N, C-alpha and C positions, 0 to 999 in steps of 0.2 A: 690364610696368609702363611707363606712359607717361613717356618721358624729359622732355618739356616740363613735365608736372605735377610731376615730381620736382625739376627745376631750379627751378620757381616755389616749391615748398615750401621748399627749402633757402635760396633767396634771401629768402623771407619770414622764415624763422627766423634769418637772419643779424643782425637788428637787435634789441637788447635790449628796446626799447619794444614791438615786436611780440610778442616772447616773453612779456613781462609781460601784454600784452593777452590772449594765449591762455591764460595761467595764470589770469587773472581770469575769463575766459569758461568755463573748465573748472569753475568753482564754480557759475555760473548765468549766464543771459543778462543782458545789460546794454545800456543806451542809450549813445550816444556821450558824452553828458554824464556819465554814471556812469563810463564808461571813462576820461574825461579827468581826473577828480577827483584821482587820486594823482600825476599828472604835472605838471611845470611847463611845459606847452605848451598852445597854443590848441586849441579844438575842431577848427578846420580842419586843424591838424597831425595830430591824432589821426585825423581822417577820411582823410587821405592814407595813414596806416599801415593803416587798415581796408581801404582800396581794394586795397592790396598783398595783404593777407590774403585778401580776397575773390577776387582774380584767381588766387590759389594754391588756392582752394577750401577754405581753412581756416576761413572765417567766412561766415555767411549772415545776411541781414537779413530780419526779418519785419515784419508790420504788425499792430499791436494798437491799434485806434482811432487816437489821435494818436501813440502810441508806435511807434518803429521799433526793436525790440530786436535786438541782434546775438547770434548764438549760434555756438558752436564746432562745426565740422564735422570729425570725427576721421578720415575716410577717408584724406586725404592723409598724415596723420601715421602711420597704419597702414602705408601703402605705403612711406614713408620708413624706417620701422622694419624692415620686411621687407627692404628693400634693404641696410640697415646690418647686418642679421643675418648675411648672407653673409660680410661682413668679420669680424664677431665670431667666426664659426665658423672662418675662416681663422686668426685670431690664436690662438684656443684650441688649434687643432691645432699651430700653431708652438710655443706654450708647452709642449704635451705632448711634442713632440720635443726641445725644449731641456731639459726636466726629465729625460727619458730619457738624454740625453747627459751631463748633470750627474751623474746616478746612476752611469752607467758610469765616468766619470772619477774619481769618489770611490771607487768599488770598486777601480779600478786603483791609485789613490794609497794606499789602506789596505793593499792587497796588497804594494805596494812597501815600505811602512813596516815591515811584518812581516818582510820579507826583509833589511832593513838590519842589518848587524852592530852590536853595541853596543860602546862603548869600555870600557876597564877602569873609568873613572869613572862608568859607568852611563848616559852620554848616547849618543844615536844618532850614527852616523858618516856 
């Protein structure tokens, strides 16, 4: 996995506006004007966000007569997800070990409770 591409992907995903743009493009392609509509920012500001997304390989721009639609490119997201999956597996294994330890401790605790003598009033000692 290309470390520079991974760095660019995570850097691009770090900003909520860029994540919102990607979410919009996941529905369908859109022009800069269409992408700017829900935001309280100028088209040049949206264009700057799009350039970051383009450098990360997350967005491409086409040409359709006078329109220049932007579209989502999923490959970098797939690679970031694959990188994160290694850590998900690590944490899943850690939780499995923790669950096993907890089961072991509970078994020891219940065995100890069975061995405790009871008082004449019926409470444990």
